[in-house]
C-alpha positions as CSV (number, residue, x, y, z in Angstrom):
1,M,86.3,108.5,52.3
2,A,88.3,110.8,54.7
3,T,87.4,114.4,55.2
4,K,89.5,117.4,55.7
5,T,89.5,118.7,59.2
6,K,89.3,122.3,60.2
7,G,92.9,122.1,61.0
8,D,93.9,121.6,57.5
9,T,92.2,124.8,56.2
10,E,94.1,126.6,59.2
11,G,97.6,125.4,58.5
12,D,97.7,122.2,60.1
13,A,99.6,119.3,58.5
14,P,98.1,118.8,55.1
15,D,98.6,114.8,55.4
16,I,96.6,114.5,58.7
17,T,93.1,114.0,58.0
18,V,90.0,112.7,60.2
19,A,87.9,109.9,59.0
20,S,84.2,110.2,59.5
21,R,82.7,107.5,61.5
22,D,81.0,105.9,58.4
23,A,84.3,105.9,56.6
24,F,86.0,104.3,59.6
25,E,83.3,101.5,59.8
26,S,83.8,100.9,56.2
27,D,87.6,100.8,56.5
28,Q,87.2,98.3,59.4
29,S,84.9,96.0,57.4
30,N,87.2,96.2,54.3
31,S,90.6,96.1,56.0
32,G,91.6,93.0,54.3
33,D,91.7,95.1,51.1
34,K,94.1,97.6,52.6
35,Q,96.7,95.6,54.7
36,N,97.9,92.0,55.5
37,S,95.7,90.4,57.8
38,S,94.8,87.1,59.3
39,I,91.6,85.6,60.8
40,S,91.6,84.7,64.5
41,G,90.0,81.6,66.1
42,D,86.9,83.6,66.9
43,G,86.5,84.9,63.4
44,V,87.7,88.3,64.0
45,Q,89.9,89.8,61.4
46,Q,93.5,90.7,62.8
47,P,95.9,92.8,60.8
48,T,99.3,91.5,60.5
49,K,102.3,93.9,60.6
50,D,104.8,94.3,57.8
51,K,108.3,93.5,59.1
52,N,109.5,97.1,58.6
53,E,106.3,98.6,60.1
54,E,107.7,99.1,63.5
55,E,110.9,100.5,62.3
56,D,109.3,102.8,59.8
57,F,107.0,104.2,62.6
58,A,109.9,105.2,64.8
59,K,112.3,106.4,62.0
60,G,109.6,108.7,60.7
61,K,109.3,111.0,63.9
62,S,111.2,114.0,64.4
63,W,113.0,115.1,67.6
64,R,110.0,116.9,68.8
65,F,108.2,113.7,68.9
66,W,111.0,112.2,71.0
67,A,111.5,115.4,73.2
68,I,107.8,115.1,74.5
69,F,108.3,111.9,76.1
70,P,110.8,112.9,78.8
71,A,108.3,115.8,79.7
72,I,105.3,113.7,80.0
73,M,107.1,110.9,81.9
74,F,108.6,113.4,84.4
75,T,105.1,114.5,84.9
76,T,103.9,111.0,85.4
77,L,106.6,110.6,88.1
78,L,105.2,113.5,89.8
79,S,101.8,112.0,89.8
80,A,102.8,108.4,90.8
81,I,104.9,109.5,93.9
82,E,101.8,111.1,95.2
83,V,99.8,108.0,94.9
84,T,101.9,105.9,97.4
85,V,103.8,108.4,99.3
86,L,100.7,109.1,101.3
87,S,99.8,105.7,101.9
88,T,102.4,104.8,104.7
89,A,102.1,108.4,106.1
90,M,98.4,108.6,106.5
91,P,98.1,107.1,109.9
92,T,100.6,109.4,111.2
93,I,99.1,112.5,109.6
94,V,95.5,111.6,110.8
95,H,96.9,111.1,114.2
96,E,98.9,114.4,114.4
97,L,96.0,116.8,113.0
98,D,93.4,114.8,115.1
99,V,91.5,114.2,112.1
100,G,89.5,111.4,113.5
101,N,86.5,110.1,111.5
102,S,87.1,112.7,108.9
103,Y,90.4,110.9,107.7
104,A,88.4,109.6,104.6
105,W,87.9,113.1,103.3
106,I,91.7,113.4,103.1
107,I,91.5,110.7,100.5
108,N,87.9,111.5,99.0
109,S,88.2,115.2,98.6
110,F,91.2,114.4,96.2
111,L,89.0,111.6,94.5
112,L,86.1,113.9,94.0
113,T,88.0,116.6,92.2
114,S,90.3,114.2,90.2
115,T,87.1,112.3,89.2
116,A,84.1,114.9,88.8
117,F,86.2,117.4,86.5
118,L,87.5,114.9,84.0
119,P,84.7,115.1,81.2
120,V,85.1,119.0,81.2
121,I,88.8,118.7,81.1
122,G,88.6,116.5,77.9
123,Q,86.2,119.0,76.3
124,L,88.6,121.8,77.2
125,A,91.4,119.9,75.6
126,D,89.5,119.5,72.5
127,A,88.7,123.3,72.3
128,W,92.0,124.8,73.5
129,G,94.4,121.9,72.7
130,R,96.4,119.7,75.0
131,R,99.3,122.1,75.8
132,W,97.9,124.6,78.0
133,P,95.3,122.4,79.8
134,T,98.2,120.0,80.8
135,I,100.5,122.8,82.0
136,I,97.7,124.4,84.0
137,S,96.9,120.9,85.5
138,V,100.5,120.5,86.8
139,A,100.5,124.0,88.2
140,I,97.3,123.3,90.1
141,F,98.6,120.1,91.5
142,T,101.8,121.8,92.6
143,V,99.9,124.6,94.5
144,G,97.5,122.0,96.2
145,S,100.7,120.3,97.3
146,G,102.1,123.4,99.0
147,I,98.7,124.0,100.8
148,C,98.7,120.5,102.0
149,G,102.2,120.7,103.3
150,G,101.4,123.9,105.2
151,A,98.1,122.8,106.7
152,N,97.7,123.1,110.5
153,N,94.2,121.6,110.7
154,A,92.2,119.1,108.8
155,E,90.1,121.6,107.2
156,T,93.0,123.1,105.4
157,L,94.5,119.8,104.5
158,I,91.2,118.6,103.0
159,V,90.9,121.8,100.8
160,G,94.5,121.3,99.7
161,R,93.9,117.8,98.7
162,A,90.9,118.9,96.6
163,I,93.0,121.4,94.7
164,Q,95.8,118.7,94.3
165,G,93.2,116.2,93.0
166,L,91.9,118.6,90.4
167,G,95.5,119.0,89.1
168,S,96.4,115.4,89.3
169,G,93.3,114.1,87.6
170,G,93.8,116.5,84.7
171,L,97.6,115.6,84.0
172,N,97.2,112.0,84.2
173,M,94.2,111.8,81.8
174,L,95.9,114.5,79.3
175,I,99.2,112.3,79.5
176,D,97.1,109.4,78.1
177,L,95.3,111.5,75.7
178,I,98.7,113.1,74.4
179,I,99.9,109.3,73.8
180,C,96.7,108.7,72.0
181,D,97.2,111.7,69.6
182,L,100.8,110.8,68.8
183,I,100.7,107.1,68.6
184,P,98.6,104.8,66.4
185,L,96.2,102.6,68.3
186,R,98.3,99.3,67.4
187,E,101.6,100.8,68.7
188,R,100.1,102.6,71.8
189,G,100.4,99.9,74.2
190,K,104.2,99.8,73.9
191,F,104.3,103.5,74.9
192,I,101.8,103.1,77.5
193,G,103.8,100.5,78.9
194,L,106.8,102.9,79.1
195,V,104.9,105.5,80.6
196,N,103.6,102.9,83.1
197,L,107.3,101.7,83.8
198,V,108.0,105.5,85.0
199,F,104.6,105.6,86.9
200,A,105.8,102.3,88.8
201,V,109.1,103.8,89.5
202,G,107.2,106.5,91.2
203,L,104.9,104.0,93.0
204,F,108.0,102.0,94.0
205,T,109.8,104.8,95.6
206,G,106.7,106.5,97.2
207,P,106.1,104.4,100.1
208,F,109.7,104.3,101.0
209,I,109.7,108.1,100.7
210,G,106.7,108.5,102.8
211,G,107.8,106.0,105.4
212,S,111.2,107.6,105.7
213,I,109.8,111.3,105.8
214,V,107.5,110.5,108.7
215,Q,110.2,108.8,110.6
216,Q,113.2,111.2,110.0
217,T,111.6,114.7,109.4
218,S,107.9,116.1,109.3
219,W,105.1,114.7,107.5
220,R,104.6,117.9,105.5
221,W,107.6,116.9,103.3
222,V,105.2,114.3,102.0
223,F,103.5,117.0,100.1
224,W,106.3,119.6,99.8
225,I,108.4,117.1,97.9
226,S,106.0,117.5,95.0
227,V,106.5,121.2,94.8
228,P,110.1,121.3,93.2
229,I,109.2,118.3,91.1
230,G,106.3,120.0,89.7
231,G,108.3,123.0,89.1
232,V,110.5,121.0,86.8
233,S,107.8,119.3,85.2
234,L,106.3,122.9,84.3
235,L,109.4,123.9,82.7
236,M,109.8,120.6,80.5
237,L,106.3,120.8,79.5
238,Y,106.5,124.4,78.3
239,A,109.7,123.8,76.4
240,F,108.7,120.5,74.6
241,L,105.0,120.0,74.6
242,R,104.3,121.6,71.1
243,V,101.2,119.9,69.5
244,N,98.6,121.1,67.0
245,Y,95.1,122.1,67.8
246,V,92.0,123.3,65.9
247,H,92.1,127.1,65.8
248,A,88.7,128.8,66.3
249,P,87.4,132.1,67.7
250,F,86.9,132.1,71.6
251,K,83.2,132.3,71.4
252,E,83.0,129.2,69.2
253,R,85.2,127.3,71.5
254,V,83.0,128.0,74.6
255,K,80.0,126.8,72.5
256,T,81.5,123.3,72.5
257,I,81.4,122.8,76.3
258,D,78.6,120.8,77.8
259,Y,77.9,123.1,80.7
260,I,74.5,121.3,81.8
261,G,76.2,117.9,81.5
262,N,79.2,118.7,83.6
263,I,77.2,120.4,86.3
264,M,75.3,117.3,86.4
265,V,78.3,115.0,86.7
266,L,79.9,117.2,89.4
267,G,76.8,117.3,91.6
268,S,76.0,113.6,91.3
269,T,79.6,112.5,91.8
270,T,79.6,114.9,94.8
271,A,76.4,113.5,96.2
272,I,77.5,109.9,95.9
273,L,80.8,110.5,97.4
274,Y,79.5,112.2,100.4
275,A,77.1,109.1,101.0
276,L,79.8,106.7,100.6
277,T,82.1,108.6,102.9
278,Y,79.8,108.2,105.8
279,A,78.1,104.9,105.0
280,G,79.0,102.3,107.4
281,T,81.2,104.4,109.6
282,E,79.4,107.5,111.1
283,Y,75.9,106.5,109.8
284,A,74.3,103.3,109.0
285,W,73.6,102.7,105.4
286,T,69.9,103.0,106.1
287,D,70.3,106.2,107.7
288,G,68.6,109.1,105.9
289,R,71.8,111.2,105.8
290,V,73.3,108.3,103.6
291,L,70.4,107.2,101.6
292,A,69.2,110.7,100.4
293,P,72.5,111.8,99.0
294,L,73.3,108.4,97.5
295,I,69.8,108.3,95.8
296,I,70.1,111.6,94.6
297,G,73.5,111.1,93.2
298,L,72.5,107.8,91.5
299,A,69.3,109.6,90.0
300,G,71.4,112.4,88.8
301,M,73.7,109.9,87.1
302,V,70.7,108.4,85.2
303,A,69.5,112.0,84.4
304,F,72.7,112.9,83.0
305,H,73.0,109.9,80.7
306,S,69.4,110.6,79.5
307,Y,70.2,114.2,78.9
308,E,73.6,113.3,77.1
309,A,71.7,111.0,74.8
310,S,68.9,113.7,74.2
311,R,68.4,116.2,71.2
312,F,69.0,119.0,73.7
313,C,72.7,118.1,74.2
314,S,74.5,119.1,71.1
315,H,77.8,118.5,72.5
316,P,77.8,115.7,75.1
317,T,80.7,115.6,77.4
318,I,80.3,111.7,77.6
319,P,79.0,110.8,74.1
320,P,76.5,107.9,74.3
321,H,78.2,106.1,71.2
322,L,81.1,105.3,73.5
323,F,79.1,102.6,75.0
324,G,77.4,101.5,71.9
325,N,79.5,98.3,71.3
326,R,80.2,95.5,73.2
327,T,84.0,95.6,73.4
328,S,84.1,99.2,74.5
329,S,81.4,98.6,77.3
330,I,83.0,95.7,78.7
331,A,86.4,97.3,78.7
332,F,84.8,100.2,80.7
333,L,83.4,97.6,83.1
334,I,86.6,95.9,83.7
335,T,88.4,99.5,84.1
336,F,85.9,100.3,87.0
337,L,86.6,96.9,88.8
338,H,90.4,97.3,88.2
339,A,90.4,100.8,89.4
340,L,88.4,99.7,92.5
341,M,91.2,97.4,93.5
342,T,94.0,99.9,93.4
343,P,93.4,101.9,96.6
344,W,92.1,98.9,98.2
345,T,95.7,97.4,98.0
346,L,97.6,100.6,98.5
347,Y,95.9,101.8,101.6
348,F,95.2,98.3,103.4
349,L,98.5,96.6,102.8
350,P,100.2,99.1,105.1
351,V,97.5,98.4,107.7
352,Y,98.5,94.9,107.7
353,F,102.2,95.7,108.1
354,Q,101.9,98.5,110.7
355,A,99.0,97.1,112.8
356,V,99.4,93.2,112.5
357,Q,103.2,92.8,112.0
358,L,104.1,95.9,113.9
359,V,106.6,97.5,111.7
360,S,107.5,101.2,111.2
361,P,105.9,103.4,108.6
362,S,109.3,103.4,106.6
363,R,109.6,99.6,106.9
364,S,106.0,99.3,105.8
365,G,106.8,101.3,102.8
366,V,109.6,99.0,101.8
367,Q,107.4,95.9,102.5
368,I,104.9,97.1,99.9
369,L,107.4,97.4,97.1
370,P,106.5,93.9,95.7
371,T,103.1,95.2,94.8
372,V,104.6,97.9,92.7
373,C,107.8,96.0,91.3
374,A,105.8,92.9,90.1
375,M,103.6,95.1,87.8
376,I,106.5,96.3,85.8
377,P,107.6,93.3,83.6
378,P,103.9,92.2,82.8
379,A,103.0,95.8,81.9
380,L,105.8,96.0,79.4
381,I,105.1,92.5,78.1
382,A,101.4,93.4,77.6
383,G,102.4,96.6,75.6
384,Q,104.6,94.4,73.2
385,Y,102.0,91.7,73.0
386,L,99.5,94.4,72.0
387,S,101.7,95.9,69.5
388,R,102.6,92.5,67.7
389,T,99.3,90.7,67.8
390,G,96.8,93.5,68.0
391,R,94.8,91.4,70.7
392,Y,93.9,92.2,74.1
393,K,91.1,89.9,75.3
394,L,93.8,87.1,76.7
395,L,95.5,90.1,78.7
396,H,92.2,90.9,80.1
397,V,91.2,87.3,81.1
398,V,94.6,86.5,82.6
399,G,94.9,89.6,84.3
400,S,91.7,89.5,86.0
401,I,92.2,86.1,87.2
402,F,95.5,86.9,88.6
403,M,94.1,89.9,90.4
404,A,91.2,88.0,91.9
405,A,93.2,85.0,92.9
406,G,96.0,87.2,94.5
407,L,93.8,89.4,96.4
408,G,92.0,86.5,97.8
409,S,95.4,85.0,98.9
410,F,96.0,88.1,101.0
411,A,93.4,86.6,103.4
412,A,95.9,84.0,104.5
413,L,98.3,86.7,106.0
414,N,98.6,87.0,109.6
415,R,101.1,88.2,112.3
416,D,103.2,85.2,112.0
417,S,103.5,85.1,108.2
418,S,106.9,84.8,106.8
419,T,108.8,87.3,104.6
420,A,108.5,85.0,101.7
421,A,104.9,84.7,102.2
422,W,103.8,88.4,102.0
423,V,106.4,88.9,99.3
424,C,105.1,86.1,96.9
425,L,101.4,86.8,97.6
426,Q,101.9,90.4,96.5
427,M,103.4,89.5,93.3
428,I,100.4,87.5,92.2
429,P,97.7,90.3,92.0
430,S,100.5,92.6,90.8
431,F,101.2,90.4,87.6
432,G,97.4,90.9,86.8
433,N,97.6,94.5,87.5
434,G,100.3,95.1,84.9
435,L,98.5,93.4,82.3
436,L,95.5,95.2,82.8
437,T,96.9,98.7,83.1
438,T,98.7,98.7,79.7
439,S,95.7,97.0,77.8
440,L,92.5,98.5,79.1
441,L,92.5,101.9,77.2
442,P,93.2,100.4,73.7
443,A,90.6,97.9,74.2
444,V,88.0,101.0,74.8
445,Q,89.2,102.6,71.7
446,A,89.4,99.7,69.4
447,C,85.9,100.2,68.0
448,L,86.1,104.1,68.1
449,T,87.8,106.6,65.8
450,D,90.7,108.8,66.5
451,E,88.2,111.8,66.6
452,D,86.9,110.2,69.9
453,N,90.4,110.3,71.5
454,A,89.5,113.1,74.0
455,S,86.1,112.0,74.9
456,S,87.1,108.2,75.1
457,T,90.0,108.9,77.2
458,S,88.4,111.3,79.6
459,T,85.4,109.0,80.0
460,W,87.9,106.0,80.6
461,A,89.8,108.2,83.2
462,Y,86.4,109.1,84.6
463,V,85.4,105.5,85.0
464,R,88.8,104.7,86.5
465,S,88.6,107.4,88.9
466,Y,85.1,106.7,89.8
467,G,86.1,103.1,90.6
468,A,88.8,104.4,92.8
469,I,86.2,106.3,95.0
470,W,84.4,102.9,95.6
471,G,87.8,101.3,96.0
472,V,88.1,103.6,99.3
473,T,84.6,103.4,100.7
474,I,84.0,99.6,100.1
475,P,87.0,98.4,101.9
476,A,86.8,101.0,104.6
477,T,83.1,100.2,105.4
478,T,83.8,96.5,105.3
479,F,87.0,97.0,107.4
480,N,85.2,99.0,110.0
481,N,82.0,97.1,110.2
482,I,84.1,93.7,110.8
483,F,86.4,95.6,113.4
484,S,83.5,96.9,115.2
485,R,81.9,93.6,115.4
486,N,85.1,92.1,116.9
487,L,85.8,94.7,119.5
488,W,84.4,92.2,122.1
489,K,87.7,90.3,121.6
490,I,89.6,93.2,123.3
491,S,89.3,93.0,127.1
492,D,90.5,96.6,127.8
493,P,87.4,98.9,127.6
494,A,89.6,102.0,127.1
495,V,91.1,100.3,124.0
496,R,87.7,99.5,122.7
497,A,86.6,103.1,123.1
498,A,89.6,104.2,121.3
499,L,89.3,101.9,118.3
500,G,85.6,102.1,118.1
501,G,83.4,104.4,115.9
502,G,85.4,104.0,112.8
503,N,88.8,104.8,114.2
504,A,90.7,101.7,113.6
505,Y,92.4,102.9,110.6
506,S,93.7,106.0,112.2
507,Y,95.2,104.1,115.0
508,A,96.7,101.3,112.8
509,A,100.1,102.3,113.9
510,R,103.0,100.3,115.8
511,D,103.7,102.9,118.3
512,F,99.9,103.2,119.3
513,I,99.6,99.4,119.5
514,K,102.9,99.0,121.4
515,S,101.8,101.4,124.2
516,F,99.6,98.7,125.7
517,P,100.4,95.6,127.6
518,V,101.3,92.5,125.6
519,E,98.0,90.8,126.2
520,A,96.1,93.8,124.9
521,Q,98.6,94.1,121.9
522,N,97.7,90.6,120.9
523,E,94.1,91.2,121.1
524,I,94.2,94.3,119.0
525,R,96.4,92.4,116.4
526,E,93.9,89.6,116.1
527,V,91.0,92.0,115.5
528,Y,93.0,93.8,112.7
529,T,93.7,90.6,111.2
530,D,90.2,89.4,111.3
531,A,89.0,92.7,109.8
532,L,91.5,92.5,107.0
533,R,90.8,89.0,106.1
534,I,87.3,89.5,105.3
535,S,88.1,92.8,103.3
536,W,90.4,90.7,101.1
537,A,87.8,88.2,100.5
538,V,85.4,90.7,99.4
539,A,87.8,92.3,97.2
540,A,88.5,88.9,95.3
541,G,84.7,88.3,94.9
542,I,84.2,91.7,93.2
543,M,87.4,91.2,90.9
544,G,85.9,87.9,90.0
545,L,83.4,90.0,88.1
546,A,86.0,91.3,85.7
547,V,87.0,87.7,85.0
548,V,83.3,86.9,83.9
549,F,83.1,90.1,81.9
550,S,86.4,89.5,80.1
551,F,85.2,86.3,78.5
552,F,82.5,88.2,76.7
553,E,84.9,90.5,74.9
554,K,85.6,90.5,71.4
555,D,89.1,91.2,69.9
556,V,88.7,94.0,67.3
557,A,91.6,94.6,65.1
558,L,93.8,97.7,66.5
559,R,94.5,100.3,63.7
560,A,98.0,100.6,62.6
561,S,97.4,104.1,61.2
562,L,96.6,107.5,63.0
563,Q,94.2,110.1,61.9
564,T,94.1,113.0,64.0
565,Q,94.4,116.8,64.1
566,F,96.3,117.1,67.3
567,G,99.9,115.8,66.1
568,I,103.3,117.1,66.5
569,K,103.5,120.9,65.8
570,E,106.5,121.2,63.3
571,E,108.9,124.2,63.5
572,Q,107.9,126.0,60.2
573,K,104.3,125.7,61.1
574,E,104.8,127.1,64.6
575,K,106.7,130.0,63.1
576,D,103.8,130.7,60.8
577,E,101.6,130.7,63.6
578,E,103.4,133.0,65.8
579,A,103.8,135.4,63.0
580,S,99.9,135.4,62.2
581,K,99.0,135.9,66.0
582,P,98.9,139.8,65.8
583,G,96.1,139.7,63.1
584,E,93.9,137.2,64.9
585,K,90.6,138.2,66.0
């Protein structure tokens, strides 16, 4: 039976309840008594929808429900543009600021803060609600963007990127969490698909914007463009993001934060990222300066999970029960592998276009558009499929196969590849990417209750961001190692010296390569092609693991009901709360 939440006693909507875990499991096992259902071929009970269920869900929502979505979609656009606007401008930025081997920290400082703080942001969202953590995250991102744009050296740029990453990680995770709070699990895929559509628009325009900015103005506008967008986003969120939260005294809220666990996550993630940044570039993998932080970081992760499962941790930031079922565990694994491929593609396709095909940064931004555009239709289709069938396993199997095959096909690209070739080949992994992007979070939450929304969403976001960290390091290490091994193919010793030592990425630009005689240009392009070919083959092999894992998933019935204390705040309730504020302690 459902138990009332604290929110009910403090004025939250009386019809919103939170089921206990035992009640949830009982409801799942007896769902046939509560709703029409069918039995799938694998023996898993699947609920079927009443013909008016979808219409009733939409009609029952107030204007406040629909007003929230433009606000979070505009915020999504802010985050999405940042993802790809930098990809085509990176070689120019690295060259002009003379970043050298430290270029990886422009990416990794962002990844570090956008990853390591996700668990604690999830706990803050449970303690203080979703509204202010989201607004503060956007503000932090906007400030970081301004710092990056004004940077005159690598150190300032890296600090700005770290601040930007903290805001970006928070706002992306909180947007997903807000959707989970407002939409039943069964319907969630459609709305995730719509948000992903907006995200894709940002991805679509980002490379072109970045390339055009580098060519026509200053690279600084790659970052400054986020400042006015962030300002508008802040205004929209402040006006429309009005959702419930559990009221409690400040001292009670701070007790719900897992301080020890979050410090362990931050320290372990930092140590691992430090090791991965220099492994295979400045230092060998066997070097103590790589092995020591890597071992410390991995040991810290083991210690962290042991602490989370112990009796000493009363409020775990990543609760062990999230991994207590096969479906959620496999969905987390596929999320990690899927996330690993995103930066791999977005940062190394421009290397192919600029260093092998010798196109300009802006042209490179245009040529990467098929990667973005091709993921939009399958993302929307996946959302509709989830809503109508409540099944996700097929999406994961097909999506993983397309991604693995498509990434492997990139190995066939060379300087003579036709436009039709690189356009069509980009569409293959992007189709799989769209299927996975929409369906992974609902799969993670299929066996969990709505009480777990914050912890499951923040953990899923952490796993996704953690995968992105490896998605920068593994291709960079593979690329640099293969490039260094093939430097002998370049006859000019001055060129070998310039491109050696992990500098190949920073010099992956048309103007640099064209500054040499034609014979040297051909040699350089050949080495870039060889290094990229091996990198794509490794990517395909890693993504192949996701194909294997997906076959072991189980389709669990997606809930058509929503039981949460963080729903829409209605007008009368908001007025009552405002009136009661002076008397609060």
